[in-house]
NUKOL-397428 format. One record per residue (C-alpha): residue number from 1; residue in one letter; x, y, z. Coordinates in Angstrom, 2 decimals. Each point is the difference from the previous one (the first is absolute). Layout:
# NUKOL-397428
+------+-------+---------+---------+---------+
: miza : dolum :       X :       Y :       Z :
+------+-------+---------+---------+---------+
:  NUM :     a :       X :       Y :       Z :
...
+------+-------+---------+---------+---------+
This chain:
# NUKOL-397428
+------+-------+---------+---------+---------+
: miza : dolum :       X :       Y :       Z :
+------+-------+---------+---------+---------+
:    1 :     m : -206.00 :  -51.89 :  -39.25 :
:    2 :     a :    3.01 :    0.14 :    2.31 :
:    3 :     q :    1.92 :   -2.14 :   -2.59 :
:    4 :     q :   -1.03 :    2.49 :   -2.79 :
:    5 :     s :    1.49 :    2.87 :    1.76 :
:    6 :     t :    3.24 :   -1.93 :    0.21 :
:    7 :     f :    0.15 :   -0.28 :   -3.84 :
:    8 :     a :   -1.71 :    3.10 :   -1.15 :
:    9 :     p :    0.74 :    2.77 :    2.64 :
:   10 :     s :   -1.75 :    3.25 :   -0.22 :
:   11 :     a :   -0.08 :    3.21 :    1.79 :
:   12 :     a :   -3.22 :   -0.88 :    1.67 :
:   13 :     a :    1.38 :   -3.21 :    1.34 :
:   14 :     c :    3.24 :    1.85 :    1.33 :
:   15 :     p :   -1.34 :    3.53 :    1.18 :
:   16 :     e :    3.57 :    1.14 :    1.15 :
:   17 :     r :    1.95 :    2.23 :   -2.20 :
:   18 :     i :    3.00 :   -1.02 :   -2.05 :
:   19 :     a :    3.19 :    0.92 :    1.86 :
:   20 :     f :    1.64 :    1.61 :   -3.11 :
:   21 :     k :    2.85 :    1.49 :    1.99 :
:   22 :     v :    1.05 :   -3.52 :    1.26 :
:   23 :     l :   -0.37 :   -1.34 :   -3.47 :
:   24 :     v :    2.22 :    2.64 :   -1.54 :
:   25 :     a :    2.43 :   -0.43 :    2.84 :
:   26 :     i :    0.47 :   -3.73 :   -0.53 :
:   27 :     s :   -0.06 :    0.61 :   -3.84 :
:   28 :     v :    2.84 :    2.44 :    0.30 :
:   29 :     s :    1.92 :   -2.41 :    2.36 :
:   30 :     h :   -0.63 :   -2.74 :   -2.66 :
:   31 :     f :    1.33 :    2.46 :   -2.61 :
:   32 :     l :    3.25 :    0.69 :    1.85 :
:   33 :     n :    0.43 :   -3.74 :    0.83 :
:   34 :     d :   -0.43 :   -1.32 :   -3.47 :
:   35 :     l :    2.11 :    2.93 :   -1.32 :
:   36 :     l :    2.87 :   -1.31 :    2.03 :
:   37 :     q :   -0.80 :   -3.47 :   -1.12 :
:   38 :     s :   -0.11 :    0.78 :   -3.69 :
:   39 :     l :    3.52 :    1.40 :    0.13 :
:   40 :     i :    1.22 :   -3.57 :    0.16 :
:   41 :     p :   -1.21 :   -1.16 :   -3.45 :
:   42 :     a :    0.73 :    3.52 :   -1.38 :
:   43 :     i :    3.75 :   -0.31 :    0.76 :
:   44 :     y :    0.34 :   -3.55 :   -1.19 :
:   45 :     p :    2.09 :    1.13 :   -3.02 :
:   46 :     l :    2.42 :    1.88 :    2.48 :
:   47 :     l :    0.05 :   -3.13 :    2.27 :
:   48 :     k :    0.65 :   -2.13 :   -2.95 :
:   49 :     d :    3.16 :    1.93 :   -0.97 :
:   50 :     s :    1.25 :    0.57 :    3.61 :
:   51 :     f :   -0.33 :   -3.61 :    1.05 :
:   52 :     q :    0.50 :   -1.73 :   -3.40 :
:   53 :     l :   -3.43 :   -1.66 :    0.24 :
:   54 :     s :   -1.80 :   -2.41 :   -2.28 :
:   55 :     f :   -3.73 :    0.27 :   -0.73 :
:   56 :     t :   -0.45 :   -3.04 :    2.23 :
:   57 :     q :    1.59 :    1.82 :    2.89 :
:   58 :     i :   -2.02 :    3.14 :   -0.66 :
:   59 :     g :   -3.15 :   -2.30 :    0.16 :
:   60 :     l :    1.23 :   -1.32 :    3.27 :
:   61 :     i :    0.13 :    3.62 :    1.47 :
:   62 :     t :   -3.62 :    0.47 :   -0.99 :
:   63 :     l :   -0.78 :   -3.60 :    1.40 :
:   64 :     t :    1.58 :    0.80 :    3.30 :
:   65 :     f :   -1.77 :    3.26 :    0.44 :
:   66 :     q :   -3.35 :   -1.44 :   -0.99 :
:   67 :     m :    0.31 :   -3.13 :    2.08 :
:   68 :     s :    1.09 :    1.78 :    2.97 :
:   69 :     a :   -3.10 :    2.07 :   -0.21 :
:   70 :     s :   -2.43 :   -2.78 :   -1.16 :
:   71 :     l :    0.86 :   -2.62 :    2.59 :
:   72 :     l :   -0.27 :    2.43 :    2.95 :
:   73 :     q :   -3.29 :    1.95 :   -1.20 :
:   74 :     p :   -2.54 :   -2.74 :    0.85 :
:   75 :     l :    1.68 :   -0.76 :    3.26 :
:   76 :     v :    0.00 :    3.67 :    0.97 :
:   77 :     g :   -3.70 :    0.27 :   -0.98 :
:   78 :     l :   -1.06 :   -3.10 :    1.85 :
:   79 :     y :    1.74 :    1.16 :    3.13 :
:   80 :     t :   -1.50 :    3.51 :   -0.11 :
:   81 :     d :   -3.50 :   -1.38 :   -0.65 :
:   82 :     r :    0.17 :   -1.38 :    3.50 :
:   83 :     h :    2.43 :    2.61 :    1.61 :
:   84 :     p :   -0.35 :    3.37 :   -1.78 :
:   85 :     q :    3.28 :    1.99 :    0.09 :
:   86 :     p :   -0.78 :    3.64 :   -0.98 :
:   87 :     y :    3.70 :    1.07 :    0.32 :
:   88 :     s :    1.36 :   -2.75 :   -2.10 :
:   89 :     l :   -0.24 :    1.97 :   -3.30 :
:   90 :     p :    2.90 :    2.63 :    0.92 :
:   91 :     w :    2.13 :   -2.87 :    1.42 :
:   92 :     g :   -0.44 :   -1.88 :   -3.25 :
:   93 :     m :    1.17 :    3.23 :   -1.99 :
:   94 :     g :    2.99 :    0.02 :    2.36 :
:   95 :     c :    1.16 :   -3.36 :   -1.61 :
:   96 :     t :   -0.27 :    1.52 :   -3.43 :
:   97 :     l :    2.04 :    2.86 :    1.09 :
:   98 :     v :    2.72 :   -2.16 :    1.22 :
:   99 :     g :   -0.02 :   -2.16 :   -3.04 :
:  100 :     l :    0.18 :    3.02 :   -2.26 :
:  101 :     v :    3.13 :    1.29 :    1.76 :
:  102 :     a :    1.66 :   -3.42 :   -0.19 :
:  103 :     l :   -0.93 :   -0.28 :   -3.75 :
:  104 :     a :    1.85 :    3.27 :   -0.63 :
:  105 :     f :    3.43 :   -1.26 :    1.41 :
:  106 :     v :    0.12 :   -3.91 :    0.18 :
:  107 :     p :    3.11 :   -1.24 :   -1.81 :
:  108 :     t :   -1.06 :   -3.66 :   -0.84 :
:  109 :     y :   -2.89 :   -1.55 :   -1.95 :
:  110 :     g :   -0.98 :   -2.07 :    3.17 :
:  111 :     l :   -0.37 :    3.09 :    2.11 :
:  112 :     l :   -1.91 :    1.61 :   -2.82 :
:  113 :     l :   -2.55 :   -2.81 :    0.33 :
:  114 :     l :   -0.21 :    0.60 :    3.75 :
:  115 :     a :   -0.64 :    3.73 :   -0.44 :
:  116 :     v :   -2.74 :   -0.74 :   -2.50 :
:  117 :     a :   -1.56 :   -2.58 :    2.42 :
:  118 :     l :   -0.16 :    2.76 :    2.67 :
:  119 :     v :   -1.86 :    2.23 :   -2.39 :
:  120 :     g :   -2.37 :   -2.87 :   -0.80 :
:  121 :     t :   -0.62 :   -0.41 :    3.72 :
:  122 :     g :   -1.13 :    3.48 :    0.35 :
:  123 :     s :   -2.64 :   -0.75 :   -2.80 :
:  124 :     a :   -1.09 :   -3.06 :    1.89 :
:  125 :     v :   -1.33 :    2.23 :    2.94 :
:  126 :     l :   -1.18 :    2.92 :   -2.03 :
:  127 :     h :   -2.42 :   -1.73 :   -2.39 :
:  128 :     p :   -2.30 :   -2.19 :    2.09 :
:  129 :     e :   -0.13 :    2.61 :    2.82 :
:  130 :     s :   -0.63 :    2.99 :   -2.39 :
:  131 :     s :   -2.58 :   -2.20 :   -1.75 :
:  132 :     r :   -1.79 :   -0.42 :    3.17 :
:  133 :     v :    0.27 :    3.73 :    0.87 :
:  134 :     a :   -1.45 :    0.78 :   -3.50 :
:  135 :     r :   -2.97 :   -2.32 :    0.71 :
:  136 :     m :   -0.53 :    1.54 :    3.43 :
:  137 :     a :   -0.06 :    3.52 :   -1.66 :
:  138 :     s :   -2.25 :   -0.85 :   -2.79 :
:  139 :     a :   -3.44 :    0.37 :    1.33 :
:  140 :     g :   -1.11 :   -3.04 :   -2.15 :
:  141 :     h :    1.55 :    1.31 :   -3.29 :
:  142 :     y :    2.58 :   -2.70 :    0.04 :
:  143 :     g :    1.07 :    0.13 :   -3.63 :
:  144 :     l :    0.46 :    3.70 :    0.12 :
:  145 :     a :    2.08 :   -0.19 :    3.23 :
:  146 :     q :    2.15 :   -2.86 :   -1.36 :
:  147 :     s :    0.50 :    1.94 :   -3.34 :
:  148 :     i :    0.96 :    3.28 :    2.06 :
:  149 :     f :    2.58 :   -2.06 :    2.09 :
:  150 :     q :    1.27 :   -2.01 :   -3.03 :
:  151 :     v :    0.39 :    2.95 :   -2.48 :
:  152 :     g :    2.61 :    1.43 :    2.47 :
:  153 :     g :    2.08 :   -3.13 :   -0.42 :
:  154 :     n :   -0.30 :    0.03 :   -3.80 :
:  155 :     g :    0.71 :    3.64 :   -0.13 :
:  156 :     g :    3.05 :   -0.49 :    2.03 :
:  157 :     t :    1.18 :   -2.94 :   -2.18 :
:  158 :     s :   -0.46 :    2.20 :   -3.18 :
:  159 :     a :    2.10 :    2.89 :    1.72 :
:  160 :     g :    2.90 :   -2.26 :    0.86 :
:  161 :     p :    1.40 :   -0.50 :   -3.44 :
:  162 :     l :   -0.08 :    3.82 :   -0.52 :
:  163 :     l :    1.89 :    0.75 :    3.23 :
:  164 :     a :    2.48 :   -2.89 :   -0.86 :
:  165 :     a :    0.62 :    1.61 :   -3.39 :
:  166 :     l :    0.35 :    3.59 :    1.41 :
:  167 :     i :    1.94 :   -0.91 :    3.25 :
:  168 :     v :    1.28 :   -3.51 :    0.41 :
:  169 :     i :    1.35 :   -0.69 :   -3.42 :
:  170 :     p :    1.94 :    3.34 :   -0.43 :
:  171 :     y :    1.32 :   -0.01 :    3.65 :
:  172 :     g :    0.47 :   -3.68 :    0.75 :
:  173 :     r :   -1.35 :   -2.61 :    2.39 :
:  174 :     s :    1.01 :    1.90 :    3.09 :
:  175 :     s :   -2.46 :    2.73 :   -0.83 :
:  176 :     l :   -2.85 :   -2.64 :    1.12 :
:  177 :     a :    0.91 :    1.06 :    3.62 :
:  178 :     w :   -1.64 :    3.38 :   -0.56 :
:  179 :     f :   -3.32 :   -1.87 :   -0.47 :
:  180 :     s :    0.19 :   -0.95 :    3.62 :
:  181 :     l :   -1.43 :    3.39 :    0.67 :
:  182 :     v :   -3.15 :   -1.09 :   -1.94 :
:  183 :     a :   -0.22 :   -3.12 :    2.07 :
:  184 :     f :    0.13 :    2.20 :    3.25 :
:  185 :     l :   -2.72 :    2.20 :   -1.29 :
:  186 :     a :   -2.13 :   -3.00 :   -0.66 :
:  187 :     m :    0.62 :   -1.21 :    3.58 :
:  188 :     l :   -1.39 :    3.36 :    1.35 :
:  189 :     i :   -3.08 :   -0.18 :   -1.97 :
:  190 :     l :   -0.63 :   -3.63 :    0.93 :
:  191 :     w :    0.45 :    0.79 :    3.68 :
:  192 :     r :   -2.92 :    2.37 :   -0.37 :
:  193 :     v :   -2.04 :   -2.63 :   -1.84 :
:  194 :     g :    0.87 :   -2.44 :    2.91 :
:  195 :     t :   -1.38 :    2.48 :    2.57 :
:  196 :     w :   -3.28 :    0.10 :   -2.04 :
:  197 :     y :   -0.04 :   -3.73 :   -0.30 :
:  198 :     a :    0.48 :   -0.37 :    3.88 :
:  199 :     h :   -2.82 :    2.57 :    0.51 :
:  200 :     k :   -2.31 :   -1.80 :   -2.40 :
:  201 :     q :    0.90 :   -3.33 :    1.61 :
:  202 :     r :   -0.91 :    1.19 :    3.52 :
:  203 :     q :   -3.24 :    1.49 :   -1.44 :
:  204 :     g :   -0.94 :   -2.92 :   -2.11 :
:  205 :     r :   -0.60 :   -3.14 :    2.30 :
:  206 :     r :   -3.44 :   -0.32 :   -1.57 :
:  207 :     v :    1.70 :   -0.36 :   -3.53 :
:  208 :     k :    2.30 :   -2.60 :    1.34 :
:  209 :     t :   -2.92 :   -1.99 :    1.38 :
:  210 :     v :   -1.82 :    0.18 :   -3.34 :
:  211 :     a :    3.30 :   -1.03 :   -1.81 :
:  212 :     a :    0.33 :   -3.05 :    2.23 :
:  213 :     a :   -3.52 :   -1.23 :   -0.89 :
:  214 :     d :    0.72 :    0.65 :   -3.74 :
:  215 :     t :    2.99 :   -2.15 :    0.07 :
:  216 :     a :   -2.18 :   -3.09 :    0.21 :
:  217 :     r :   -1.00 :    0.78 :   -3.67 :
:  218 :     g :    2.02 :   -1.06 :   -2.73 :
:  219 :     g :    1.70 :   -3.57 :   -0.10 :
:  220 :     l :   -0.43 :   -2.73 :   -2.40 :
:  221 :     s :   -2.35 :    2.12 :   -2.26 :
:  222 :     a :    2.90 :    2.33 :   -0.46 :
:  223 :     a :    2.47 :   -2.58 :   -1.15 :
:  224 :     w :   -0.92 :    0.06 :   -3.67 :
:  225 :     p :   -0.05 :    3.83 :   -0.34 :
:  226 :     v :    3.34 :    0.23 :    1.83 :
:  227 :     l :    1.52 :   -2.50 :   -2.52 :
:  228 :     v :   -1.20 :    2.12 :   -2.87 :
:  229 :     l :    1.37 :    2.97 :    1.61 :
:  230 :     l :    3.46 :   -1.70 :    0.24 :
:  231 :     v :   -0.06 :   -0.72 :   -3.72 :
:  232 :     l :   -0.77 :    3.73 :   -0.66 :
:  233 :     m :    2.73 :    1.19 :    2.36 :
:  234 :     f :    2.48 :   -2.36 :   -1.74 :
:  235 :     s :   -0.92 :    1.44 :   -3.47 :
:  236 :     k :    0.20 :    3.57 :    1.21 :
:  237 :     f :    3.05 :    0.11 :    2.12 :
:  238 :     f :    2.23 :   -2.37 :   -2.12 :
:  239 :     y :   -0.70 :    2.28 :   -3.04 :
:  240 :     i :    0.32 :    3.28 :    1.94 :
:  241 :     s :    3.28 :   -1.13 :    1.51 :
:  242 :     s :    1.47 :   -0.63 :   -3.44 :
:  243 :     l :   -0.80 :    3.52 :   -0.82 :
:  244 :     n :    1.00 :    1.69 :    3.21 :
:  245 :     s :    3.41 :   -1.79 :    0.35 :
:  246 :     y :    1.12 :   -0.24 :   -3.56 :
:  247 :     l :   -1.71 :    2.52 :   -2.19 :
:  248 :     t :    3.06 :    2.33 :    0.10 :
:  249 :     f :    2.19 :   -2.87 :   -1.17 :
:  250 :     y :   -2.45 :   -0.98 :   -2.68 :
:  251 :     l :   -0.07 :    3.45 :   -1.39 :
:  252 :     m :    3.70 :    0.50 :    0.15 :
:  253 :     d :    0.47 :   -3.26 :   -1.68 :
:  254 :     k :   -2.64 :    0.15 :   -2.75 :
:  255 :     f :    0.09 :    3.70 :   -0.85 :
:  256 :     q :    3.53 :    1.01 :    1.34 :
:  257 :     v :   -1.29 :    2.84 :    1.91 :
:  258 :     s :    1.86 :    1.59 :    3.01 :
:  259 :     m :   -0.67 :   -1.00 :    3.66 :
:  260 :     q :   -1.77 :    3.33 :    0.63 :
:  261 :     v :   -2.36 :   -0.49 :   -3.00 :
:  262 :     a :   -0.79 :   -3.51 :    1.13 :
:  263 :     q :   -0.65 :    1.33 :    3.64 :
:  264 :     l :   -2.49 :    2.50 :   -1.45 :
:  265 :     h :   -1.81 :   -2.75 :   -1.82 :
:  266 :     l :   -0.21 :   -2.05 :    3.26 :
:  267 :     f :   -1.44 :    3.17 :    1.74 :
:  268 :     v :   -2.77 :    0.07 :   -2.73 :
:  269 :     f :   -0.81 :   -3.57 :    0.74 :
:  270 :     l :    0.01 :    0.50 :    3.81 :
:  271 :     f :   -2.15 :    3.22 :   -0.34 :
:  272 :     g :   -2.47 :   -2.07 :   -1.75 :
:  273 :     m :   -0.03 :   -2.44 :    2.83 :
:  274 :     a :   -0.58 :    2.85 :    2.51 :
:  275 :     l :   -2.94 :    1.29 :   -1.96 :
:  276 :     g :   -1.51 :   -3.41 :   -0.48 :
:  277 :     t :    0.37 :   -0.73 :    3.80 :
:  278 :     m :   -1.90 :    3.29 :    0.77 :
:  279 :     v :   -3.12 :   -0.87 :   -2.35 :
:  280 :     g :   -0.28 :   -3.74 :    0.67 :
:  281 :     g :   -1.24 :    0.14 :    3.57 :
:  282 :     p :   -2.78 :    2.64 :   -0.51 :
:  283 :     i :   -1.26 :   -1.62 :   -3.14 :
:  284 :     g :   -0.03 :   -3.35 :    1.89 :
:  285 :     d :   -2.20 :    1.66 :    2.66 :
:  286 :     r :   -2.42 :    1.04 :   -2.76 :
:  287 :     i :   -0.17 :   -2.83 :   -2.46 :
:  288 :     g :    1.32 :   -2.95 :    1.89 :
:  289 :     r :    3.49 :   -1.34 :    0.78 :
:  290 :     k :   -0.46 :   -2.98 :   -2.49 :
:  291 :     q :   -0.43 :    2.35 :   -3.05 :
:  292 :     v :    3.02 :    2.05 :    0.87 :
:  293 :     i :    2.19 :   -3.12 :    0.53 :
:  294 :     w :   -1.25 :   -1.52 :   -3.33 :
:  295 :     w :    0.69 :    3.03 :   -2.24 :
:  296 :     s :    3.16 :    1.15 :    1.59 :
:  297 :     i :    1.98 :   -3.26 :   -0.49 :
:  298 :     f :   -1.49 :   -1.43 :   -3.09 :
:  299 :     g :   -0.53 :    3.45 :   -1.49 :
:  300 :     a :    3.72 :    0.56 :    0.03 :
:  301 :     a :    0.66 :   -3.23 :   -2.14 :
:  302 :     p :   -0.15 :    1.72 :   -3.50 :
:  303 :     f :    2.33 :    2.82 :    1.14 :
:  304 :     a :    2.60 :   -2.47 :    1.50 :
:  305 :     l :   -0.07 :   -2.26 :   -3.11 :
:  306 :     a :    0.66 :    3.08 :   -2.14 :
:  307 :     l :    2.90 :    1.32 :    2.17 :
:  308 :     p :    2.83 :   -2.27 :   -1.30 :
:  309 :     y :   -0.80 :    1.07 :   -3.58 :
:  310 :     a :   -0.47 :    3.86 :    0.68 :
:  311 :     s :    2.50 :    2.67 :   -0.94 :
:  312 :     l :    1.58 :    2.20 :    2.70 :
:  313 :     f :   -2.53 :    2.65 :   -0.71 :
:  314 :     w :   -2.94 :   -2.37 :    0.73 :
:  315 :     t :    1.66 :   -1.77 :    2.82 :
:  316 :     g :   -0.68 :    2.97 :    2.41 :
:  317 :     p :   -3.88 :    0.11 :   -0.70 :
:  318 :     l :   -0.30 :   -3.86 :    0.10 :
:  319 :     t :    1.86 :   -0.28 :    3.41 :
:  320 :     f :   -1.99 :    2.79 :    1.32 :
:  321 :     v :   -3.38 :   -1.56 :   -0.86 :
:  322 :     i :    1.33 :   -3.55 :    1.28 :
:  323 :     g :    1.01 :    1.73 :    3.39 :
:  324 :     l :   -3.37 :    1.76 :    0.13 :
:  325 :     l :   -2.17 :   -3.14 :   -0.53 :
:  326 :     m :    1.96 :   -2.49 :    1.97 :
:  327 :     s :    0.54 :    2.09 :    3.03 :
:  328 :     s :   -3.77 :    0.75 :    0.29 :
:  329 :     a :   -0.58 :   -3.61 :    0.90 :
:  330 :     f :    1.98 :   -0.09 :    3.31 :
:  331 :     p :   -2.29 :    2.21 :    2.21 :
:  332 :     a :   -3.08 :   -1.95 :   -1.20 :
:  333 :     i :    1.79 :   -3.39 :    0.63 :
:  334 :     l :    0.96 :    0.99 :    3.47 :
:  335 :     v :   -3.32 :    1.22 :    1.05 :
:  336 :     y :   -1.75 :   -2.88 :   -1.66 :
:  337 :     a :    2.32 :   -2.31 :    2.16 :
:  338 :     q :   -0.69 :    2.07 :    3.07 :
:  339 :     e :   -3.67 :   -0.56 :   -0.51 :
:  340 :     l :    0.51 :   -3.81 :   -0.38 :
:  341 :     f :    1.52 :    0.03 :    3.65 :
:  342 :     p :   -1.65 :    2.72 :    2.19 :
:  343 :     g :    1.82 :    0.73 :    3.22 :
:  344 :     k :    3.33 :   -1.03 :   -1.48 :
:  345 :     v :    1.04 :    3.19 :   -1.80 :
:  346 :     g :    3.65 :   -0.15 :    1.26 :
:  347 :     m :    0.71 :   -3.59 :   -0.95 :
:  348 :     i :   -1.78 :    0.30 :   -3.55 :
:  349 :     s :    1.78 :    3.39 :   -0.66 :
:  350 :     g :    3.30 :   -1.49 :    1.14 :
:  351 :     l :   -0.61 :   -3.23 :   -2.02 :
:  352 :     f :   -0.88 :    1.72 :   -3.26 :
:  353 :     f :    2.61 :    2.74 :    0.29 :
:  354 :     g :    2.46 :   -2.69 :    0.85 :
:  355 :     l :   -1.14 :   -2.14 :   -3.09 :
:  356 :     a :    0.41 :    3.15 :   -2.04 :
:  357 :     f :    3.58 :    0.54 :    1.20 :
:  358 :     g :    0.79 :   -3.71 :   -0.10 :
:  359 :     l :   -1.36 :   -0.69 :   -3.52 :
:  360 :     g :    1.73 :    3.20 :   -1.31 :
:  361 :     g :    3.29 :   -1.20 :    1.44 :
:  362 :     i :   -0.21 :   -3.50 :   -1.37 :
:  363 :     g :   -1.16 :    1.43 :   -3.27 :
:  364 :     a :    3.11 :    2.36 :   -0.16 :
:  365 :     a :    2.34 :   -2.81 :    0.87 :
:  366 :     l :   -1.51 :   -2.39 :   -2.70 :
:  367 :     v :    0.03 :    2.79 :   -2.48 :
:  368 :     g :    3.55 :    0.83 :    0.62 :
:  369 :     r :    1.15 :   -3.64 :   -0.23 :
:  370 :     l :   -1.88 :   -0.23 :   -3.45 :
:  371 :     a :    1.42 :    3.40 :   -1.09 :
:  372 :     d :    3.51 :   -1.38 :    0.67 :
:  373 :     a :   -0.80 :   -3.12 :   -2.04 :
:  374 :     h :   -2.13 :    1.30 :   -2.84 :
:  375 :     g :    0.22 :    3.87 :   -0.10 :
:  376 :     i :   -2.22 :    2.60 :    1.53 :
:  377 :     e :   -1.94 :    0.45 :   -3.19 :
:  378 :     a :   -1.06 :   -3.66 :   -0.22 :
:  379 :     v :   -1.10 :    0.01 :    3.74 :
:  380 :     y :   -2.35 :    3.07 :   -0.70 :
:  381 :     g :   -1.59 :   -1.81 :   -2.87 :
:  382 :     l :   -0.70 :   -2.93 :    2.20 :
:  383 :     c :   -1.30 :    2.12 :    3.00 :
:  384 :     a :   -2.38 :    1.78 :   -2.21 :
:  385 :     w :   -2.36 :   -2.97 :    0.07 :
:  386 :     l :   -0.39 :    0.08 :    3.82 :
:  387 :     p :   -2.97 :    2.46 :    0.14 :
:  388 :     l :   -2.04 :   -2.53 :   -1.92 :
:  389 :     l :   -0.37 :   -1.81 :    3.31 :
:  390 :     g :   -2.39 :    2.87 :    0.89 :
:  391 :     l :   -2.60 :   -2.10 :   -1.51 :
:  392 :     a :   -0.07 :   -1.86 :    3.26 :
:  393 :     a :   -1.96 :    2.99 :    1.51 :
:  394 :     v :   -3.27 :   -1.26 :   -1.58 :
:  395 :     l :    0.16 :   -2.87 :    2.57 :
:  396 :     l :   -0.33 :    2.37 :    2.91 :
:  397 :     p :   -3.35 :    0.09 :    1.81 :
:  398 :     n :   -1.67 :    3.41 :    0.21 :
:  399 :     p :    0.04 :    0.99 :    3.69 :
:  400 :     r :   -2.93 :    2.31 :   -0.20 :
:  401 :     r :   -2.12 :   -2.90 :   -1.41 :
:  402 :     q :    1.24 :   -2.31 :    2.78 :
:  403 :     a :   -0.96 :    2.51 :    2.53 :
:  404 :     e :   -3.53 :    0.34 :   -1.39 :
:  405 :     e :   -0.39 :   -3.81 :   -0.08 :
:  406 :     a :    1.29 :   -0.24 :    3.70 :
+------+-------+---------+---------+---------+
């Protein structure tokens, strides 16, 4: 029965109340953090003109950002599993602040990559530790807590292009420095979260003991599900990165729309992602993670395959539905993986957030290279087939059934 509570938490199994104030605080912080990060792809056209960049060099910017975050996240999670650091969250946001100010003024492409790497380092700290805080505050409603946390990030990502269109593009790259005030606000919020985290840590020695006992579970039996999850992550984040990094270029090239109109279409796509993230976790709590993973990725395939042939009018609804469906998978994937390795929340969160960033970065670099060689429209036709890999979700075992058999 103890195993069952791990996979199918209920209010009875976790009598404490959900700490909604903490969840809202980390969601708002995630919103502010990802808003700042989303300014980077949103100003790619501006950077392309300022530094005379190719699509390959733009892909390398995304790769640098994603890799600086992805390589550090599992290491941060592994360390904080053993040595919790409640106040690491505001210090990580400080890295984002410094990187953002540097991004506003650096004169060369090499320094531009360094500034982007600093912003990525801030993400490497924020995501695994905030995911741990979300689980601590969830009272057993893990999917709901992850969705609340992650929807803040998706909301921030969707707001970034709007702010770029309204502020950065009209007033130039130096206007990015004003957004350091946003990073400072996030630092203040995260300091309060760190205070709650430290109090909870002092109060929760019993929870730590239970987590240590749970760590023994998992192992070889989890190898096959993890392999399937990696295939699904590849499908999801390669395709999402092609839309996130190059949708503006695709629309400007195919339909000859202005940069502002293309940014609005990007906002529609990212808003769909934010909405999907919000609903994916709670639905997974109710009907099971596997069902959400299956329908979110494979279910997006018909819309993805139709996108390269759609008119400008239908491109908005199609990208909205694609973002809605595919983004609903990640809260379910993350909680599913955490349940495979109880007691290793930080490492698993860091690993999967890191994979999300890393796969997105590699995908952006590869798509940029292919776009230089074959054109952006041809690449979108090729990437449209990636969601069909969502068929692999049928191979995932059902955690609830495993718990009952145990």
